[in-house]
C-alpha positions, 0 to 999 in steps of 0.5 A: 710836877704832874701835880702842879700842871693842872694848877698852873694851867688854871692860873694861866687860864685865869691870867689870860681871861683877866688880861682879855677882860682888861682890854675889853673894858678899858678899851672904850676910854683909850679910844675916846682919848685917842679920838680926842687927840686926833689919832687912831690907835693900832691893835698893839697900841690899844692893848698897851693903852688898856694895860697902863691906864692910871684908873682903869675900869679893870687893872691888868695883873701886872698893875695889881702886882706892882701896886702890891710890891710898891705897898709891901716889898718896897715898904719893908726894904725902906723899913716902913713896913707898918707905915699907913701906906703899907698893906702889911700895916692894913693887913695886920689891923684887919688880921687882929679883928679876924683872929679875935673874932675867929676865937670868940666864934669858935668858942661860942660855936662849940659851946652852942653845939655842945648844948644842942647835942646834949639838950633836946630843948636847945636843939629844938629851940636854939638850932632853928634860930642859929640858922635863921640868923645867917639869913640876915645880910651882914651889911645890914646887921654890921652898922647896927652892931657898931652903933649899939656897941658905940652907945655903950662906949665900946669901939675899935677892935671889939665891934669888928671882932663881934661882926667876925664872930657873927659870921664865924660861929655858924659853920662851927656850930653845924660842923660840931653838932654833926661831929658830936653825933657822928659815933654810931649806936654800936659805939655809944652802946659799947660805952654804956657797957663800960658804965662810961659816964656822959663826961667820959663819953664826950671826952673819949668818944664824941670829941675825938670823933668830931675833930674832922668835922670841927677842922673842916668847919674851922677853915670855913669859919676863918675865911667867914671871920676875915670877911666879917672883919673887912665888912666891919671896917666899912660903915665905921669910916675906918682909916686902917685895915683892908676894908678902909683901903677898899673904901678909900679906893672906891671914893677916889676911883683907885681901882688898882688899890682896890684890887691890891687889897682884895688880892692881899685879903685873899692871900691872907685868907689862904694863909690862915686856912693853910695854917688850920690845915697844918694844925689839922694834919698834925692833930689827926696824926697824933690821934691816929686818924691819918697816916 
């Protein structure tokens, strides 16, 4: 209970600020409507009006919660979990691109990191370009990737996964390079004393030592991969996915729909990162790195 108190305090503070901001941002429209109707709102009536607008500038938390329940719980109860009106369906579309891009980015990042650690030419030439690649705004490069892939007949899931890979490989490269170089000179000298080959050094020393760094990088990469998948849905005019929900909401001024998709994306990211955390604890425990 003592550990939960700080978390609940922060959550309560977020809700208080959120409700207050909803009143402040939505009040002008409510006052204008009241003025047009020739009535004057009391303070309690003003708050009520700001918290129940159909297209508010900032929806109240209970409005977002109701929208999420309407597009998830109610859909499941009706047996329409994968209806195109369901957030579960849209989350699954985005999740598919996220996982594929994450796997591709992780594999590519690990291979690059191994090359950088074991090849000085790659270290001097590739690493600066890896860092420079992340200075290009993803909103600028995403349409380019999609147009190029569409030109060669590749569409659908893969272009979005490529964008996810572009964002997710960088933290893996940086983390793995740091991890593979983490053994100190004494440990490396000990391996030389045992006449260990480069392969034995990698599998028995460098790779195990890099695991904490790798899992920390994977958590960042997973969140970045989800962002990439959502961004990849925006320039394509996609009709499915959380990015498509955000786009449709912005077109029609449906701010409640936008916020529900954002909250769903955040929850999805939290679940994915938590899964990596669970795998991390299991892996490191089996390796004897944690109690």
